[in-house]
C-alpha positions, 0 to 999 in steps of 0.5 A: 529593498527590491529592484522596484524600490530603486526605481520608485523610492518609498515615500512615507504614507503619513506625510509623503517624505521620501525614504520609507513607508513610514518616517520616524516623525510620523511613527512618533504620532503613535505613543504608549497605550492611553486609556479611554472612557468608552461606555458600554464596552466592558473591558478597558479600552486603550488607544495608541493615537488620536485619529487625525494627522499622520496617524489617520493617514497611516491607518487609511493608507494601510486599510484602504490604499494598499500600503501593506508594508505598514503591517510590520510597523503597526505590529511592532506598535501593538507588540510594545503596547501589550506589555502594558495591558497585562501579563504574558502570554497574550492572545490577540483577537482581530476585530472582523471586517465585512467579507466584501471589504476584506476581499477589496483589501486583499485580506483581513487588515487587522489579522495581518497586523496581529500576525506581525506582533510576533510576541502574541498568539493570534486567534482570528475567531470573530466573523461578521454575518451577512447583512452588516453595512459599512459603518461610515456615516452611521451614528451610535445607535445605527452602528449598534443596530447594524452589528446586533446579533451579527458578530459570530465566534467561530472557535476557541481562543488560547488562554492568557491575556486576551486583547481585542485589536481594532484600527479605530474606535468611534462610538465603541459599537464594534468593540462592544459587539465583539466583547459581548459575542466573545463573552457569550462564547465563554471567552473573557476579553481582558482589554481592547486595543485600538491603533487610533481613537476618533472619539470626541472626548478626551482620554481618561483614566 
């Protein structure tokens, strides 16, 4: 706790309750990995929560509102989930952000979470080329075209259970483009793990 915390006590980014950046009730919005049906991605896609309510508020607070301490909370969730996705050693590959978005957020938000999942190696090898637009409001086809040929692999990934890590899956376009780029670079993606899913259909096995 810092002197600033004593003057301005922390409030939960999910519900506004005083006490901590994430209260126990909102933290419980996330559960163990649930398998999703996401056509076209390839490897299994797993989510820790649906993208609504407290889970959505926490992701937005971390991603867009500067609630950086939530990285440790998300990192703990990711570390616990890895055990269900495959045997160690694990390698996390953060999904890339647009450079302008990363600057606005004070760095790559998914890389920050990956580094907090201390049981896994982190391989920040994915980059987005220039010309990628903000995907908010784009349909499935537009999202695919937005990323086509613009996901770049900038280095090798350590061996082990390789997991692509992202915050939200909607159409699956980002996951698909990242997996395809990694495959073309000779890196096999064993699983995709997202904090939340905004997909309209129910999770399935």
